[in-house]
DONU-183810 format. One record per residue (C-alpha): residue number from 1; residue in three letters; x, y, z. Coordinates in nm, 2 decimals, padded with zeros to 4 digits. Layout:
N
> minu	nudren	xx	yy	zz
> NUM	ALA	X	Y	Z
...
//
This chain:
409
> minu	nudren	xx	yy	zz
> 1	MET	-04.77	09.30	-00.87
> 2	THR	-04.80	09.68	-00.91
> 3	THR	-05.10	09.80	-01.11
> 4	ALA	-05.02	10.09	-01.35
> 5	PRO	-05.21	10.41	-01.25
> 6	GLU	-05.51	10.49	-01.47
> 7	PRO	-05.48	10.80	-01.68
> 8	PRO	-05.64	11.12	-01.54
> 9	GLN	-06.01	11.14	-01.64
> 10	PRO	-06.14	11.46	-01.79
> 11	GLU	-06.38	11.68	-01.59
> 12	PRO	-06.74	11.72	-01.72
> 13	ALA	-06.75	11.86	-02.07
> 14	GLY	-06.71	12.24	-02.09
> 15	SER	-06.57	12.31	-01.75
> 16	GLY	-06.22	12.40	-01.85
> 17	PRO	-05.91	12.52	-01.67
> 18	LEU	-06.01	12.88	-01.66
> 19	GLU	-06.35	12.81	-01.49
> 20	GLY	-06.42	13.08	-01.23
> 21	LEU	-06.22	13.35	-01.42
> 22	ARG	-06.43	13.65	-01.52
> 23	VAL	-06.34	13.82	-01.85
> 24	VAL	-06.50	14.14	-01.98
> 25	GLU	-06.46	14.19	-02.36
> 26	VAL	-06.54	14.53	-02.51
> 27	GLY	-06.38	14.47	-02.85
> 28	GLN	-06.53	14.40	-03.19
> 29	LEU	-06.47	14.21	-03.51
> 30	LEU	-06.18	13.97	-03.47
> 31	ALA	-05.85	14.06	-03.31
> 32	GLY	-05.99	14.12	-02.96
> 33	PRO	-06.29	13.89	-02.98
> 34	PHE	-06.08	13.59	-03.09
> 35	CYS	-05.88	13.63	-02.77
> 36	GLY	-06.21	13.63	-02.58
> 37	GLN	-06.31	13.32	-02.77
> 38	LEU	-05.99	13.14	-02.67
> 39	LEU	-06.03	13.23	-02.30
> 40	GLY	-06.40	13.12	-02.31
> 41	ASP	-06.31	12.80	-02.48
> 42	LEU	-06.10	12.72	-02.18
> 43	GLY	-06.38	12.78	-01.94
> 44	ALA	-06.36	13.15	-01.85
> 45	ASP	-06.68	13.34	-01.79
> 46	VAL	-06.67	13.59	-02.08
> 47	VAL	-06.90	13.89	-02.07
> 48	LYS	-06.91	14.06	-02.41
> 49	ILE	-07.03	14.42	-02.40
> 50	GLU	-07.19	14.53	-02.73
> 51	ASP	-07.35	14.84	-02.87
> 52	PRO	-07.72	14.82	-02.82
> 53	SER	-07.81	14.95	-03.17
> 54	ARG	-07.63	14.69	-03.38
> 55	GLY	-07.39	14.47	-03.17
> 56	ASP	-07.06	14.35	-03.29
> 57	PRO	-07.04	14.40	-03.67
> 58	LEU	-06.93	14.04	-03.70
> 59	ARG	-07.29	13.95	-03.64
> 60	GLN	-07.35	14.05	-04.00
> 61	TRP	-07.03	13.92	-04.16
> 62	GLY	-06.99	13.61	-04.38
> 63	ARG	-07.05	13.50	-04.74
> 64	GLU	-07.34	13.28	-04.63
> 65	LEU	-07.61	13.39	-04.38
> 66	PRO	-07.85	13.10	-04.35
> 67	LYS	-08.18	13.22	-04.20
> 68	GLY	-08.01	13.55	-04.14
> 69	GLN	-07.75	13.40	-03.90
> 70	SER	-07.38	13.48	-03.92
> 71	LEU	-07.19	13.16	-03.90
> 72	TRP	-06.87	13.36	-03.83
> 73	TRP	-07.04	13.51	-03.52
> 74	SER	-07.16	13.16	-03.41
> 75	VAL	-06.79	13.06	-03.38
> 76	VAL	-06.62	13.38	-03.25
> 77	GLY	-06.91	13.46	-03.02
> 78	ARG	-06.93	13.12	-02.87
> 79	ASN	-06.92	13.07	-02.49
> 80	LYS	-06.98	13.44	-02.44
> 81	LYS	-07.26	13.62	-02.25
> 82	SER	-07.39	13.91	-02.46
> 83	VAL	-07.46	14.23	-02.27
> 84	THR	-07.57	14.55	-02.45
> 85	LEU	-07.43	14.88	-02.32
> 86	ASN	-07.37	15.21	-02.48
> 87	LEU	-07.01	15.30	-02.39
> 88	ARG	-07.03	15.64	-02.55
> 89	GLU	-07.25	15.77	-02.28
> 90	PRO	-07.12	15.84	-01.92
> 91	GLU	-07.39	15.63	-01.76
> 92	GLY	-07.29	15.33	-01.98
> 93	GLN	-06.93	15.39	-01.89
> 94	ASP	-07.02	15.38	-01.52
> 95	ILE	-07.19	15.05	-01.56
> 96	ALA	-06.90	14.91	-01.75
> 97	ARG	-06.66	15.02	-01.48
> 98	SER	-06.88	14.83	-01.22
> 99	LEU	-06.85	14.51	-01.43
> 100	ILE	-06.47	14.56	-01.48
> 101	ALA	-06.42	14.62	-01.10
> 102	GLY	-06.50	14.25	-01.04
> 103	ALA	-06.32	14.11	-01.35
> 104	ASP	-05.99	13.93	-01.38
> 105	VAL	-05.93	14.02	-01.74
> 106	LEU	-06.05	14.30	-01.97
> 107	VAL	-06.00	14.25	-02.35
> 108	GLU	-06.04	14.55	-02.58
> 109	ASN	-05.93	14.62	-02.94
> 110	PHE	-06.04	14.98	-03.01
> 111	ARG	-05.80	15.23	-03.16
> 112	PRO	-05.56	15.35	-02.89
> 113	GLY	-05.69	15.65	-02.70
> 114	THR	-06.06	15.54	-02.72
> 115	MET	-06.07	15.37	-02.38
> 116	GLU	-05.89	15.67	-02.23
> 117	ARG	-06.16	15.91	-02.37
> 118	TRP	-06.42	15.69	-02.20
> 119	GLY	-06.24	15.71	-01.87
> 120	MET	-06.14	15.35	-01.89
> 121	GLY	-05.77	15.37	-01.97
> 122	TYR	-05.53	15.13	-01.79
> 123	GLU	-05.42	15.38	-01.52
> 124	ALA	-05.78	15.46	-01.43
> 125	LEU	-05.89	15.10	-01.42
> 126	ARG	-05.60	14.97	-01.21
> 127	GLU	-05.70	15.22	-00.94
> 128	LEU	-06.05	15.06	-00.95
> 129	ASN	-05.92	14.70	-00.98
> 130	PRO	-05.55	14.66	-00.89
> 131	GLY	-05.55	14.29	-00.99
> 132	LEU	-05.70	14.36	-01.34
> 133	VAL	-05.52	14.22	-01.64
> 134	MET	-05.60	14.46	-01.93
> 135	VAL	-05.54	14.30	-02.27
> 136	ARG	-05.51	14.56	-02.55
> 137	VAL	-05.50	14.45	-02.91
> 138	SER	-05.43	14.71	-03.18
> 139	GLY	-05.27	14.75	-03.52
> 140	PHE	-04.95	14.92	-03.40
> 141	GLY	-04.95	14.89	-03.02
> 142	GLN	-05.03	15.15	-02.76
> 143	ASP	-04.73	15.37	-02.82
> 144	GLY	-04.50	15.49	-03.10
> 145	PRO	-04.56	15.73	-03.39
> 146	TYR	-04.82	15.49	-03.56
> 147	ALA	-05.02	15.41	-03.25
> 148	GLU	-05.33	15.61	-03.32
> 149	ARG	-05.35	15.51	-03.68
> 150	PRO	-05.63	15.27	-03.78
> 151	GLY	-05.47	14.93	-03.82
> 152	TYR	-05.65	14.63	-03.95
> 153	GLY	-05.52	14.28	-03.97
> 154	ALA	-05.42	14.31	-04.34
> 155	ILE	-05.20	14.61	-04.26
> 156	GLY	-05.02	14.42	-03.98
> 157	GLU	-04.97	14.13	-04.22
> 158	ALA	-04.81	14.37	-04.47
> 159	MET	-04.59	14.55	-04.23
> 160	GLY	-04.49	14.24	-04.03
> 161	GLY	-04.34	14.08	-04.34
> 162	LEU	-04.59	13.81	-04.42
> 163	ARG	-04.77	13.95	-04.73
> 164	TYR	-04.44	14.00	-04.92
> 165	VAL	-04.35	13.63	-04.90
> 166	VAL	-04.70	13.48	-04.96
> 167	GLY	-04.80	13.39	-05.31
> 168	ASP	-04.65	13.29	-05.64
> 169	PRO	-04.33	13.48	-05.76
> 170	SER	-04.51	13.58	-06.08
> 171	THR	-04.78	13.77	-05.89
> 172	PRO	-04.80	14.07	-05.66
> 173	PRO	-04.79	14.00	-05.28
> 174	SER	-05.08	13.78	-05.19
> 175	ARG	-05.29	13.71	-04.88
> 176	MET	-05.39	13.40	-04.70
> 177	GLY	-05.76	13.30	-04.71
> 178	ILE	-05.82	13.38	-04.34
> 179	SER	-05.76	13.68	-04.12
> 180	ILE	-05.43	13.55	-04.00
> 181	GLY	-05.29	13.88	-03.87
> 182	ASP	-05.59	13.93	-03.64
> 183	THR	-05.58	13.57	-03.51
> 184	LEU	-05.21	13.58	-03.45
> 185	ALA	-05.24	13.90	-03.25
> 186	ALA	-05.52	13.74	-03.05
> 187	MET	-05.31	13.43	-02.98
> 188	PHE	-05.02	13.64	-02.85
> 189	ALA	-05.27	13.84	-02.65
> 190	THR	-05.41	13.52	-02.49
> 191	ILE	-05.06	13.40	-02.41
> 192	GLY	-04.99	13.74	-02.25
> 193	ALA	-05.31	13.73	-02.05
> 194	LEU	-05.23	13.38	-01.91
> 195	ALA	-04.87	13.49	-01.83
> 196	ALA	-05.00	13.80	-01.65
> 197	LEU	-05.25	13.60	-01.45
> 198	ARG	-04.97	13.36	-01.35
> 199	GLU	-04.76	13.65	-01.24
> 200	ARG	-05.05	13.80	-01.05
> 201	ASP	-05.06	13.48	-00.84
> 202	VAL	-04.71	13.58	-00.72
> 203	SER	-04.74	13.96	-00.69
> 204	GLY	-05.11	14.01	-00.64
> 205	ARG	-05.10	14.28	-00.91
> 206	GLY	-05.24	14.30	-01.25
> 207	GLN	-05.08	14.46	-01.56
> 208	MET	-05.14	14.56	-01.92
> 209	VAL	-05.09	14.33	-02.21
> 210	ASP	-05.01	14.52	-02.53
> 211	SER	-05.05	14.30	-02.84
> 212	ALA	-04.98	14.47	-03.18
> 213	ILE	-05.09	14.30	-03.49
> 214	TYR	-04.78	14.38	-03.69
> 215	GLU	-04.56	14.25	-03.41
> 216	ALA	-04.76	13.93	-03.38
> 217	VAL	-04.70	13.87	-03.75
> 218	LEU	-04.33	13.97	-03.72
> 219	GLY	-04.30	13.72	-03.43
> 220	VAL	-04.37	13.42	-03.65
> 221	MET	-04.14	13.53	-03.94
> 222	GLU	-03.86	13.29	-03.84
> 223	SER	-03.51	13.42	-03.94
> 224	LEU	-03.63	13.68	-04.19
> 225	VAL	-03.47	13.98	-04.02
> 226	PRO	-03.12	13.83	-03.93
> 227	GLU	-03.10	13.67	-04.28
> 228	TRP	-03.12	14.02	-04.42
> 229	GLN	-02.90	14.19	-04.16
> 230	LEU	-02.61	13.95	-04.17
> 231	THR	-02.62	13.81	-04.53
> 232	GLY	-02.83	14.05	-04.74
> 233	TYR	-03.07	13.76	-04.82
> 234	GLN	-03.42	13.87	-04.88
> 235	ARG	-03.69	13.60	-04.88
> 236	GLU	-03.92	13.62	-05.18
> 237	ARG	-04.25	13.46	-05.28
> 238	THR	-04.19	13.10	-05.37
> 239	GLY	-04.54	12.96	-05.42
> 240	ALA	-04.60	12.61	-05.28
> 241	VAL	-04.24	12.54	-05.19
> 242	LEU	-03.96	12.66	-04.96
> 243	PRO	-03.64	12.71	-05.16
> 244	LYS	-03.38	12.43	-05.12
> 245	ILE	-03.62	12.22	-04.90
> 246	ALA	-03.69	11.92	-05.11
> 247	PRO	-03.90	11.72	-05.16
> 248	SER	-04.18	11.91	-04.98
> 249	ASN	-04.46	12.01	-05.21
> 250	VAL	-04.81	11.93	-05.33
> 251	TYR	-04.82	11.66	-05.60
> 252	PRO	-05.10	11.56	-05.84
> 253	THR	-05.29	11.23	-05.82
> 254	LYS	-05.46	11.04	-06.10
> 255	GLY	-05.81	11.15	-05.99
> 256	GLY	-05.71	11.52	-06.01
> 257	THR	-05.67	11.57	-05.63
> 258	TRP	-05.35	11.68	-05.46
> 259	MET	-05.13	11.52	-05.20
> 260	LEU	-04.88	11.70	-04.99
> 261	ILE	-04.56	11.50	-04.93
> 262	ALA	-04.29	11.62	-04.70
> 263	ALA	-03.98	11.40	-04.74
> 264	ASN	-03.69	11.64	-04.72
> 265	GLN	-03.49	11.45	-04.45
> 266	ASP	-03.24	11.20	-04.58
> 267	THR	-03.40	10.90	-04.40
> 268	VAL	-03.75	11.00	-04.50
> 269	PHE	-03.65	11.06	-04.86
> 270	ALA	-03.51	10.70	-04.87
> 271	ARG	-03.85	10.57	-04.76
> 272	LEU	-04.02	10.78	-05.03
> 273	ALA	-03.77	10.64	-05.29
> 274	ALA	-03.86	10.29	-05.18
> 275	ALA	-04.23	10.37	-05.20
> 276	MET	-04.18	10.49	-05.56
> 277	GLY	-04.00	10.16	-05.64
> 278	ARG	-03.68	10.36	-05.69
> 279	PRO	-03.46	10.29	-05.39
> 280	ASP	-03.16	10.39	-05.60
> 281	LEU	-03.26	10.76	-05.58
> 282	ALA	-03.16	10.76	-05.21
> 283	THR	-02.80	10.68	-05.30
> 284	ASP	-02.78	10.87	-05.62
> 285	GLU	-02.54	11.16	-05.56
> 286	ARG	-02.78	11.40	-05.72
> 287	TYR	-03.04	11.33	-05.45
> 288	ALA	-02.87	11.16	-05.17
> 289	THR	-02.82	11.46	-04.94
> 290	HIS	-03.04	11.75	-04.82
> 291	LEU	-02.81	12.00	-05.01
> 292	ALA	-02.81	11.80	-05.33
> 293	ARG	-03.19	11.77	-05.33
> 294	GLY	-03.22	12.14	-05.27
> 295	GLU	-03.01	12.22	-05.57
> 296	ARG	-03.23	11.99	-05.79
> 297	GLN	-03.56	12.08	-05.64
> 298	VAL	-03.75	12.14	-05.96
> 299	GLU	-03.63	11.82	-06.14
> 300	LEU	-03.70	11.61	-05.82
> 301	ASP	-04.05	11.75	-05.79
> 302	THR	-04.11	11.67	-06.15
> 303	LEU	-03.99	11.31	-06.10
> 304	ILE	-04.22	11.26	-05.79
> 305	GLY	-04.51	11.43	-05.97
> 306	GLU	-04.48	11.18	-06.26
> 307	PHE	-04.50	10.90	-06.01
> 308	THR	-04.79	11.03	-05.81
> 309	SER	-05.00	11.12	-06.11
> 310	GLU	-05.02	10.75	-06.20
> 311	LEU	-05.20	10.66	-05.88
> 312	GLU	-05.54	10.74	-05.73
> 313	ALA	-05.52	10.94	-05.41
> 314	GLU	-05.63	10.63	-05.20
> 315	GLU	-05.36	10.41	-05.36
> 316	LEU	-05.09	10.68	-05.31
> 317	GLU	-05.19	10.73	-04.95
> 318	ALA	-05.18	10.36	-04.87
> 319	LEU	-04.83	10.34	-05.02
> 320	LEU	-04.71	10.64	-04.82
> 321	VAL	-04.86	10.50	-04.50
> 322	GLU	-04.69	10.17	-04.56
> 323	HIS	-04.35	10.33	-04.60
> 324	SER	-04.40	10.59	-04.32
> 325	VAL	-04.37	10.89	-04.55
> 326	PRO	-04.52	11.21	-04.40
> 327	HIS	-04.81	11.32	-04.62
> 328	GLY	-05.15	11.48	-04.61
> 329	LYS	-05.45	11.52	-04.85
> 330	ILE	-05.55	11.88	-04.92
> 331	PHE	-05.86	11.89	-04.71
> 332	ARG	-06.17	12.10	-04.75
> 333	PRO	-06.47	12.08	-04.50
> 334	VAL	-06.62	11.79	-04.69
> 335	GLU	-06.30	11.58	-04.63
> 336	MET	-06.28	11.70	-04.27
> 337	LEU	-06.63	11.58	-04.19
> 338	ALA	-06.56	11.24	-04.33
> 339	ASP	-06.21	11.18	-04.20
> 340	PRO	-06.16	10.91	-03.92
> 341	GLN	-05.89	11.12	-03.74
> 342	PHE	-06.12	11.42	-03.71
> 343	ALA	-06.39	11.19	-03.59
> 344	ALA	-06.18	11.00	-03.33
> 345	ARG	-06.06	11.32	-03.17
> 346	GLU	-06.38	11.51	-03.22
> 347	SER	-06.19	11.78	-03.39
> 348	ILE	-06.52	11.91	-03.52
> 349	THR	-06.80	11.93	-03.26
> 350	GLU	-07.18	11.99	-03.30
> 351	VAL	-07.35	12.26	-03.11
> 352	ASP	-07.72	12.33	-03.07
> 353	HIS	-07.81	12.66	-03.23
> 354	PRO	-08.15	12.81	-03.14
> 355	VAL	-08.22	12.90	-03.51
> 356	LEU	-08.01	12.66	-03.72
> 357	GLY	-08.03	12.35	-03.50
> 358	GLY	-07.72	12.12	-03.50
> 359	LEU	-07.43	12.34	-03.60
> 360	LYS	-07.08	12.19	-03.67
> 361	MET	-06.77	12.39	-03.60
> 362	GLN	-06.41	12.34	-03.49
> 363	ASN	-06.37	12.22	-03.13
> 364	VAL	-06.16	12.36	-02.85
> 365	PHE	-05.78	12.34	-02.89
> 366	PRO	-05.54	12.24	-02.74
> 367	ARG	-05.66	11.94	-02.54
> 368	LEU	-05.60	11.92	-02.17
> 369	SER	-05.62	11.57	-02.02
> 370	ARG	-05.82	11.66	-01.71
> 371	THR	-05.98	11.99	-01.76
> 372	ALA	-06.05	12.02	-02.13
> 373	GLY	-06.26	12.31	-02.23
> 374	GLY	-06.57	12.29	-02.46
> 375	VAL	-06.82	12.48	-02.66
> 376	ARG	-07.11	12.54	-02.43
> 377	TRP	-07.32	12.75	-02.67
> 378	PRO	-07.27	12.93	-03.00
> 379	GLY	-07.27	13.31	-03.04
> 380	ALA	-07.56	13.44	-02.83
> 381	PRO	-07.84	13.66	-02.96
> 382	LEU	-07.77	14.03	-02.90
> 383	GLY	-07.82	14.13	-02.54
> 384	GLU	-07.94	13.78	-02.43
> 385	HIS	-07.75	13.80	-02.09
> 386	THR	-07.79	14.18	-02.02
> 387	GLU	-08.05	14.13	-01.74
> 388	GLU	-07.86	13.84	-01.58
> 389	VAL	-07.52	14.01	-01.58
> 390	LEU	-07.63	14.37	-01.48
> 391	ALA	-07.82	14.22	-01.19
> 392	GLU	-07.48	14.11	-01.05
> 393	VAL	-07.38	14.48	-01.01
> 394	GLY	-07.71	14.58	-00.85
> 395	ILE	-07.91	14.70	-01.15
> 396	ALA	-08.28	14.61	-01.07
> 397	ALA	-08.55	14.54	-01.33
> 398	ASP	-08.70	14.89	-01.31
> 399	ARG	-08.37	15.06	-01.37
> 400	LEU	-08.29	14.82	-01.65
> 401	ALA	-08.62	14.91	-01.82
> 402	ASP	-08.53	15.28	-01.79
> 403	LEU	-08.19	15.22	-01.94
> 404	ARG	-08.35	15.03	-02.23
> 405	GLU	-08.60	15.31	-02.29
> 406	ARG	-08.31	15.56	-02.32
> 407	GLY	-08.11	15.34	-02.55
> 408	LEU	-07.83	15.28	-02.30
> 409	VAL	-07.86	14.90	-02.30
//
């Protein structure tokens, strides 16, 4: 009798598939640093270079600052070693080049031209380190007529097409409640970094990864452009629904909470109709097909809303589970922290913070079966690893003290 092989066991927590990879991050705020966070989450050794006088401005960001600590920084700065270094001074630039010479990846998100002024443009750095993958995140990319303009995430969201289609049709273009343009650009930057590292395994050569925020937003806009080019159809703001995709909306429950139900496929709609005690809806010619439901989207949503509003959220969820209808409660953190799915997968992890104690935050995603990453520490105090990291490039304690006295670290 053959015994089935056991599934691969994960490595010790926090190792990660990128363990042994050295990343130097010289960006600030979110678009570059989120790329550094993702690489660090997967095990890379991330050295974050910060201005000695104030550090990354993200250290002061956030609506709530318990005990003076930025919770935003605790997440985006996690798994990174903080090194202070004044990159505006030639001596600071020389030290940075020493660190970059031994790095696999450099992440930066300054305005294009800044790194070149500091003698750290791609052409100069690849002479120093031919295998370097230089990841550059900016509003408009490294070339083109807009390249040197300041470009925040919100601008990229506007130009990439997202802002125009977000919100209710009765209101001006809206925004999402997170910095989606910055994080999309960082995700594309991370994909580019990993692709360039894979290619380096073949060629032995590094290259530059150029991630523009407006292009990252454009990249997720589905068929927006060809719809306009070939048919003249312009997507508009549609609030909580996608036009002609029905039923797929949020519906009220008796207790005042909301439930998202997505039952736009024919077979799934039949299951929803059965759950409603109205199996006849699935064969009614007004609702039987995808196209028919799309034409009667408003009346169908009204019909479903009348049904859901008679049930408590727990009753409705049990019924939808019983009939295999895709659904989801509209979660806030309070629901996330109490949910069994989140708990079973440890979607939220707790990290020891030196000031705040046990700090809960989102875990590392995606999951790898054997070399899953992990949160090793939250955002570090400013300059905590300066001595440790600079010692690696031969800077002794007496010189470090001199650099500190002159405000260079």
